[in-house]
N, C-alpha and C positions, 0 to 999 in steps of 0.2 A: 286188404282190410286196414293195414297200417296207414296207407296213403289216404284212405277215406277218413279215418278217425282223426288224422292230423288236420285235414282241411276244414272239417266241420267246426271245431272250436274257433278257427281263424275267422270264418264267416260270421259266427255268432258274435265274436268280439267287434268286428267291423260294423255289424248292424246295431249293436248296443251302443258303440261309440257315436255313430251317426245320430241315433235318437237322443243321446245325452247332449250332443253338441247343439241340436235344434232346440232342446229345452233350455239350455244355458244361454243361447244367443238371444232368445226372446226378450227377457227382462233387460238385458244390456242395450238392445236396440231401442226400447222405450225410454230408458234413461237418457240416451244420447239425443233423442228427438226433442227434448224439452227446449223451449225458446226462452231467452232472457227478456225481462220486462224493462223497457226504456223508462228512465225517470223524466219527470216534467222539468222543463227548463225554467229557470228563474227569470224575473223581469225587474227592471229598474228605470226610473225616469227622474229628471231634474230640470228645473227652470228657474232662472233668476227673476223673471217677471211674467205674469199672466194677467191679462185684463179681460173683463167682461162688462164693458160700459156702453151706455146709449147716450149719444151726443145729439142734442136737438139744436139746430141752428135757425136763426131768423124767426123767433116766436113759434118754434116747433113746426114750421112749414117744411123743414128738411131734417130728416132723421138719419144719422150715420152711426152704425154700430162700430164701436172702437174695440176690436179684438186684436190685441198685440201680444206677442210672446218674444222674450229675449233669451237666447241660449237655452232653447228647449231641446233636450236630448233624451233619447230612449235607447236602452240596451236590451238585447245584445247588438242591435243594428248600429247604434251611434256610440261614440266615445266621449267627446267633450267639446265645449265651445267657450269662447272668451270674448265675444263682442261686447263693446262698451256703450253702445247707444242703440235705442230703438226709436224708429220714426214712423209717422203716419202721414199719408198724403191726402189732400183734398178737404181739409177741415180748417185751414188757416188762410183763407183767400187764395186757395190753390197752391200754396207753398208747403213744402215739407215741414211737418211739425215734430219736434223732438219730444218724445214721451219720457224717456229716461236717459240720463247721462251718469256715468260712474267712473271712478278711477280704477276700480277692480270689479269685474263681473265674470264669474266663471261657474260653469255647471258641468258635472261629470257623472256618468253612469257606467258601471261595469258589471258584467255577469260572468261567473265561472261555473264549473260543474257543481260546486258546493255552496256558492255565495253570490248574492246580488246586493249591490251597494250603490248609493247615489249621494252626491254632495254638492251643495251650492255655497257660493261666497260672494258677498256684495259689500263694497266699501266706498264711502264718500259718494253716495248716490243722491240724485235729485230727480224727483218725479213731477211731471207737469201734465195738466189736462187742458184741452182747448178752452179758451175764454180767460185763462190765467197765464199768459205768456211770460210774465215777469215774476209772478209769485209761485213758489213751489208748493205743490199739494203736500208733499212730504219730503223731508231730508233725513238721511240716516248716516251715522258714522260707520257702523259695521253690523251686518247681519249674516248669519250662517245657518245652515240646516244640513242634517244628514240622516240617512236611513240605511240600516244594515240588516239584511235578512240572510241568515246562514242555516243551511239544512240541519235539522235536528236540534236547533237552539231557538230561544225566544227572540223575536225581532226587536230591534232597538231603534228608537226615533229620538233625535235631539234637535233643538232649535235654540238659537241665542241671538239676542239683540244687545249689542255692546255700544256704549257711548250715548251721545245725545240724539234725540228724535225731535224734529220740528215739524209741526203740522200747520199749514196756512199761516206761516210766519210766527207761530206760537210754540215755544219750547214746552214739551210735555213730559210727564213722568208716567211710564207705562206700568201696569200691574198685571201679574200673572193670574190674579184672582178673578178677573173679569174684564170686560171691554172698557176702553177709555174713549170718551166722547169729547170732541172738540168742536165748538160752535163759534163762528166768526160772523157777526152781523154784517149783512150786505154782501157776504161772500159765499158762505155755505157752511156745511157741517160734515165732519168725518168721524166715523166710529172705527176704532182700531182694536183688533184682537191680537194679543201677544203670544208668540210661541205655542202654537197649537200642535199637539202630538197625539197620534192614534196608532194603536197596534192591535193585531189579532194573532192567531196562532202561527200564521205564515206571512203576514203583511205588516208594513210600517209606513207611516206618512208623517212628515214634519213640515210645518210652515212657520217661518220666522215671524212674518207680519202679514195680516190680512186687513184690508181697509174697505169699509162701506162708505161710499161717497155720494153726497148730494150737493152740487155746486151750481149756483146761478148768480154770478157777480152783479151786485147792485140791482138784482131783479130786472136786468135790461133785456133778458131773453135773447141775448146775442149767442150764448153757448151755455145750454143747461146740460149738466153731466150727471148721470145717475148710474150706479152699478158698483162692482167690486174690483179690487186689485189685490194681487197676491205677490209678495216678495219672498224670494228664497224658499222654494218648495222642493222637497225630495220624497220619493216614494220607492218602495221595493216589494217584491214578492219572492220568497225563498224557493229554491229548487226543491222538488220532492225528495225526501230521504230515500235512499236505495232500499228496495224491498229485501227482507231477509230471505236468503235462499234456503229451500228445504234441505235438510241434511240427507246426503246420499247413503244408501245402505252399503256397509262395507262389503267388499268382494269376499272376504273370508267367511261371511255368514251364508253365502250362496253356494260356494264351490263344494264344501263337504257334502251337502245334500245331493247335488247333481253328480258328484263323483261316485256316489254309491250306486247309481243306476246301472252301470255295466255289470257289476258283480251280482246285483239282484236279478237282472235279466238272465245272466248266464246260469246261475244256480237254479232258477225256475224253469230252465229249458226254453227261454224266450217267451214264457207265458206272461202277459201283461197283468200287473197287479193293481193298477190305478187308472181312472179315466182321464182323458185329455185329448188335445188336438192331434197328438202323434200316435194314438192308440191303434188306428187302422193300419198304419205303416209297420209298427212293431209286430202286430198280430200277423200281418201278411208275411213278414219276413220269417216268422216262426213256422208258419205253415209250409213255406217254400223249403226251409231247412229240413223239416220232418219228412217231406216227400223225397228230398234228395237223399236223406239218410236211409229211408226205407229201400230205395232203389239200389243203393250201394250194398245193403245186406243181401238182397236177392241175388245180385251179380256175384257176390262172394260165395254164396252157397252153391251156385251152379258151377263155379270154378272148382269148388272143393269136390 
């Protein structure tokens, strides 16, 4: 009798502990299975010069699109460029034609986990178009632009034109309040927009100088040029801000509830008091223990 009564509580405790362990492990496994959400990567781009011109040669019998870019960089793939000239082939009697020359021309774009940034700088630059090999379309002393997009902060766009600006040989004063138009009889006309800046909640764009060009020297139809040119442009898009992680339930709030299970099961003689996925196993263990206990009592009586 003594041996039987000692073994039965041990079995009860083992069954109760196994059930409590299964109940406790369930919530912890779910918490560990949660996956982290990756944040969107930022973007940045910069270019010293971009052109979108149509060049008509020989009384519009030949049309050549003039699409040129200088120091055009994109991050995170690219870092920076500092070329000082941009050339175009096939529009000047088959000879290379210099579209832009500058003493300083740099563009840089960088992206990190929390910030995207782009910057351009152009100094002592002279821009030419076909048909005007000796007369600059525009000359500038210094232009810069920058765009900074940082996660969780408002994007910032800046653009500056410093010093003199000369268009078709005429020195002009630019105004931030609206476009400036320059007309030269027998040569053409140019419309300039100064320091354009745009921002949204996650993007920024800055252009130091944008020109709309219509040039036909002396109406000779040797080279008629129409289109747009952009000097010192920078754009960015900020990385997405990290999503706030849901607070995990402290372990101290779970353990007391689960720790009470063995005592409750033992006091009730392994009778299940609540429904759940482990109910059949606990009930089955209780039945087995009752059968074993009954057999032990019968054996003891026969011995007595």
